[in-house]
C-alpha positions as CSV (number, residue, x, y, z in Angstrom):
1,M,1.9,7.5,22.8
2,A,4.8,6.1,21.4
3,K,5.7,8.3,17.7
4,H,6.0,6.1,15.0
5,L,8.0,6.9,11.5
6,F,4.7,5.9,9.6
7,E,1.5,7.8,10.4
8,G,-1.5,8.7,8.0
9,I,-1.8,7.7,4.4
10,L,0.4,5.7,2.2
11,P,-1.0,5.6,-1.1
12,A,0.1,2.0,-2.1
13,M,1.5,3.3,-5.6
14,I,0.9,2.6,-8.6
15,T,2.7,1.9,-11.6
16,P,2.5,3.8,-15.2
17,F,3.4,1.3,-17.7
18,D,3.9,1.6,-21.7
19,P,2.3,-0.4,-24.1
20,E,5.2,-2.9,-24.7
21,G,5.1,-3.1,-20.9
22,N,7.9,-1.2,-19.7
23,V,7.9,1.8,-16.6
24,D,7.4,5.6,-18.0
25,F,9.2,6.8,-15.2
26,D,8.4,10.0,-16.4
27,L,5.0,9.5,-15.4
28,L,5.9,7.8,-12.4
29,K,7.5,11.0,-11.3
30,D,4.2,13.1,-12.0
31,V,2.2,10.9,-10.0
32,V,4.4,11.0,-6.9
33,R,4.4,14.6,-7.3
34,F,0.7,14.8,-7.7
35,Q,0.3,13.1,-4.2
36,I,3.1,15.0,-2.4
37,E,1.1,18.2,-3.1
38,K,-2.1,16.9,-2.0
39,G,-0.8,15.9,1.8
40,V,-0.1,12.3,1.3
41,H,2.5,10.9,4.7
42,G,4.5,8.6,2.7
43,F,4.4,6.0,0.0
44,F,4.3,2.2,-0.1
45,V,5.9,1.6,-3.3
46,C,5.9,-2.1,-5.6
47,G,3.2,-3.8,-3.6
48,T,0.0,-5.3,-4.8
49,V,-1.8,-2.2,-6.6
50,G,2.0,-1.0,-7.8
51,E,1.9,-4.6,-9.8
52,G,5.1,-5.4,-7.8
53,P,4.4,-9.5,-8.5
54,L,4.1,-8.5,-12.2
55,M,7.7,-6.5,-12.9
56,S,11.2,-8.1,-13.2
57,I,13.4,-7.6,-10.2
58,K,15.2,-5.0,-12.1
59,Q,12.1,-3.2,-13.1
60,R,11.2,-3.0,-8.9
61,K,14.3,-2.0,-8.3
62,S,14.1,1.2,-10.9
63,V,10.8,2.0,-9.4
64,A,12.0,1.9,-6.0
65,E,14.7,3.9,-7.0
66,A,12.9,6.7,-8.6
67,V,10.5,7.0,-5.9
68,V,12.9,7.6,-3.6
69,R,14.7,10.3,-5.4
70,E,11.4,11.8,-6.1
71,A,10.1,11.8,-2.5
72,E,13.2,13.7,-1.8
73,G,12.7,12.8,1.7
74,K,9.7,14.8,2.4
75,V,7.6,11.7,3.1
76,P,9.1,8.2,4.2
77,V,8.8,5.5,1.4
78,I,8.4,1.9,2.1
79,V,9.5,-0.6,-0.7
80,H,7.4,-3.7,-1.0
81,V,10.1,-6.5,-1.7
82,G,8.0,-9.7,-1.4
83,T,8.2,-12.4,-4.0
84,T,8.0,-16.3,-4.1
85,N,11.0,-16.7,-3.1
86,T,13.7,-15.4,-0.1
87,A,16.7,-14.9,-1.9
88,E,14.9,-12.2,-4.1
89,S,13.2,-11.0,-1.4
90,I,16.4,-10.4,0.8
91,E,18.3,-9.0,-2.6
92,L,15.3,-6.6,-3.0
93,A,15.8,-5.7,0.4
94,K,19.3,-4.9,0.4
95,H,19.2,-2.8,-2.9
96,A,15.9,-0.7,-1.0
97,E,18.0,0.1,2.4
98,S,21.4,0.8,-0.4
99,I,18.9,3.5,-1.9
100,G,17.6,5.5,1.2
101,A,14.4,3.7,1.6
102,D,13.0,3.8,4.7
103,A,11.2,0.6,5.6
104,V,10.6,-2.9,3.9
105,G,7.7,-5.1,3.7
106,A,7.5,-8.0,3.0
107,V,4.2,-9.9,1.6
108,T,3.9,-13.7,2.9
109,P,5.1,-16.0,0.1
110,Y,2.4,-16.9,-2.9
111,F,2.2,-20.1,-4.4
112,F,4.3,-22.1,-2.3
113,K,3.3,-21.2,1.0
114,P,5.8,-22.3,4.0
115,D,5.0,-23.7,6.8
116,L,5.2,-22.1,10.5
117,E,8.7,-22.8,10.9
118,G,9.8,-21.5,7.2
119,L,7.4,-18.3,7.1
120,I,9.8,-17.6,10.6
121,M,12.8,-18.2,8.8
122,H,11.9,-16.4,6.0
123,Y,10.9,-13.0,8.0
124,R,14.1,-13.6,9.6
125,L,16.4,-13.6,7.0
126,I,14.7,-10.6,5.5
127,S,14.2,-8.8,8.3
128,E,18.4,-9.7,9.5
129,A,19.8,-8.5,6.0
130,V,18.7,-5.0,6.5
131,R,19.3,-2.5,9.2
132,I,16.0,-0.3,8.0
133,P,12.8,-1.5,10.2
134,A,11.2,-4.9,8.3
135,F,7.1,-5.1,8.3
136,V,5.0,-8.3,7.2
137,Y,2.2,-7.2,4.7
138,N,-0.8,-10.2,5.2
139,I,-3.6,-9.8,2.6
140,P,-4.8,-13.8,2.4
141,Q,-7.1,-12.6,-0.7
142,Q,-4.2,-12.6,-3.1
143,T,-2.0,-15.0,-0.6
144,G,-4.4,-17.6,-0.2
145,F,-2.6,-17.8,3.2
146,N,-4.0,-15.5,6.8
147,L,-0.9,-14.3,8.9
148,T,-3.6,-14.5,11.8
149,P,-2.5,-12.3,15.1
150,E,-1.2,-15.6,17.0
151,I,1.8,-15.8,14.0
152,F,2.4,-12.5,14.2
153,R,3.1,-12.3,18.1
154,K,5.9,-15.3,17.1
155,L,7.4,-12.8,14.3
156,C,7.5,-10.2,16.6
157,L,10.2,-12.3,18.3
158,I,12.3,-11.2,15.5
159,E,14.3,-7.8,16.3
160,N,13.8,-6.1,13.4
161,I,10.2,-6.7,12.5
162,H,8.9,-3.4,13.6
163,G,5.4,-4.3,12.3
164,I,2.4,-5.2,10.0
165,K,0.6,-4.3,7.3
166,D,-3.0,-6.0,7.1
167,S,-5.3,-6.0,4.9
168,S,-7.5,-8.9,5.2
169,G,-10.4,-6.4,5.9
170,S,-11.3,-8.0,10.0
171,L,-11.4,-5.8,12.6
172,S,-11.5,-8.1,14.7
173,Q,-8.2,-9.1,13.6
174,I,-6.5,-5.9,13.4
175,Q,-7.8,-5.3,17.0
176,E,-6.5,-8.3,18.3
177,I,-2.7,-7.5,16.5
178,I,-2.9,-4.4,18.3
179,E,-3.7,-5.5,21.8
180,T,-1.2,-9.1,22.1
181,A,1.6,-7.7,20.2
182,P,4.5,-8.1,22.5
183,K,6.3,-5.0,21.4
184,N,5.6,-2.0,20.7
185,V,4.6,-2.2,16.7
186,T,3.6,-0.2,14.1
187,V,0.2,-1.3,12.8
188,I,-1.0,-0.4,9.2
189,N,-4.4,-1.1,7.8
190,G,-4.8,-1.7,4.1
191,A,-8.7,-2.3,3.5
192,D,-10.2,1.5,2.9
193,D,-13.3,0.4,3.8
194,I,-12.7,0.2,7.6
195,L,-10.4,2.7,7.7
196,L,-12.2,5.1,10.4
197,A,-12.3,2.4,12.3
198,A,-9.3,1.1,12.3
199,L,-7.8,4.3,13.4
200,L,-10.1,4.2,16.4
201,V,-8.9,0.8,17.6
202,G,-5.3,2.2,17.0
203,V,-3.6,2.1,14.0
204,N,-1.3,4.4,12.8
205,A,-1.6,4.4,8.9
206,E,-3.3,3.8,6.2
207,I,-1.7,1.8,2.6
208,S,-4.3,3.0,0.6
209,G,-5.1,1.9,-3.6
210,V,-8.2,4.6,-3.2
211,A,-5.4,7.0,-2.2
212,N,-4.1,6.8,-5.3
213,A,-7.4,8.6,-7.0
214,A,-8.4,10.8,-4.3
215,P,-5.5,11.7,-2.3
216,E,-7.0,14.6,-0.9
217,L,-10.7,12.8,0.5
218,L,-8.5,9.6,2.8
219,V,-5.8,12.7,4.0
220,E,-9.1,14.8,5.2
221,L,-10.9,11.5,6.6
222,Y,-6.8,10.9,8.9
223,E,-6.5,14.8,10.0
224,N,-10.0,15.0,10.9
225,F,-10.1,11.5,12.5
226,R,-7.2,13.2,14.6
227,E,-8.8,16.7,15.4
228,G,-11.5,14.7,17.2
229,N,-14.1,15.4,14.4
230,Y,-15.6,12.1,13.9
231,K,-18.8,12.9,12.4
232,R,-16.8,14.7,9.3
233,A,-14.5,11.7,9.1
234,L,-17.7,9.5,8.9
235,D,-18.9,11.1,6.0
236,L,-15.6,11.4,4.6
237,Q,-15.1,7.5,5.2
238,R,-18.5,6.9,3.2
239,K,-17.7,8.8,0.5
240,T,-14.8,6.5,0.4
241,N,-16.6,3.5,0.2
242,A,-19.0,4.8,-2.5
243,L,-15.4,5.8,-4.2
244,R,-14.1,2.1,-3.7
245,R,-17.6,0.4,-5.1
246,V,-17.1,2.4,-8.1
247,L,-13.6,1.5,-8.8
248,Y,-13.7,-1.8,-7.9
249,E,-16.9,-2.2,-10.4
250,W,-14.1,-3.6,-12.6
251,S,-10.6,-4.5,-12.0
252,S,-9.3,-2.3,-9.3
253,I,-5.9,-1.4,-10.6
254,P,-6.9,-0.2,-14.9
255,S,-10.1,1.8,-12.7
256,I,-7.4,4.0,-10.5
257,K,-5.5,4.6,-13.6
258,A,-8.4,5.7,-15.5
259,A,-9.9,7.8,-12.4
260,L,-6.5,9.7,-12.3
261,E,-6.4,10.1,-16.1
262,L,-9.7,11.7,-15.8
263,R,-8.2,14.1,-13.0
264,G,-5.5,15.0,-16.1
265,V,-2.9,13.2,-14.1
266,K,-1.4,10.7,-16.7
267,A,-0.7,7.0,-14.9
268,G,0.3,4.8,-18.2
269,L,-1.1,1.9,-18.5
270,P,-1.5,-1.8,-16.1
271,R,1.0,-4.3,-17.3
272,K,-0.5,-7.6,-18.9
273,P,-2.2,-9.5,-18.3
274,L,-4.3,-6.8,-16.4
275,R,-6.0,-4.8,-18.9
276,P,-6.8,-1.0,-19.1
277,L,-10.2,-0.1,-19.5
278,K,-12.3,0.1,-22.7
279,Q,-13.5,3.5,-23.4
280,E,-16.9,2.5,-22.5
281,E,-16.1,1.9,-19.5
282,I,-14.2,5.0,-19.2
283,S,-17.0,6.8,-19.7
284,R,-19.4,4.9,-17.1
285,L,-16.7,5.2,-15.0
286,K,-16.4,9.3,-14.9
287,D,-20.4,9.6,-15.1
288,K,-20.1,7.1,-11.5
289,L,-17.6,9.9,-10.5
290,K,-19.6,13.0,-11.6
291,T,-22.2,11.6,-9.5
292,L,-20.0,11.1,-6.3
293,G,-19.2,15.7,-6.8
294,L,-15.7,14.3,-5.9
295,F,-13.5,15.9,-8.6
296,W,-16.0,17.9,-10.6
């Protein structure tokens, strides 16, 4: 089996903000350290859970710099560079390479959706702008566009496309991507509720929102899978699903930040128009987390 740079659990890193919407870099460093201490295998920065689309280009660059610097080469970092337009995505990709990121990933363009020819051009220009690996990022529930296995096969003809993060939640789609890609690619799952199943069909890694709040849970699941302890891995998958249901009862990003705060890790605020959980919501979240028996 080919060795892949990105394997295991990569949190889809949150970004802590202050009340004015500025990045709190001290808290960001603390979150990176917390994740590394819990054994994560890498980071995905400025993605959906990281509120990348809500940030300015300058903020995104600063966040990428801070995470790469704090990771210190201990684990690889993928910087999400997707935007609504090709020029800014290229700018972010070049910056990510210049600061020492290990790869870039770009979501399919949203709001303005190109046709197939435009999509191929978009990814070709991004991937040709850098020497580090470039990844396609599919999250149709956010973009309104599903990057199918057929489309991905066409994108694989671009030399520097090294893989895909698929957050569609479709196991059959992920299987087809793995089975029909015309070259050796890294396939990363982004739907936490099918992590074990996705590992069984051959994905290399998981970019996980839930791992922000419970990195050790996802890491243990992955390690048990690698060791062939499938019953234990299934138990951990069910715990992951239960935690995911609790977090997704509210808006997931504020819930993840609140869960981290309850663990003693300050995670800052979400950026407007997202709102933090109210005190009564935090109390309910705490009760539900206690019932799961994960942290207390």
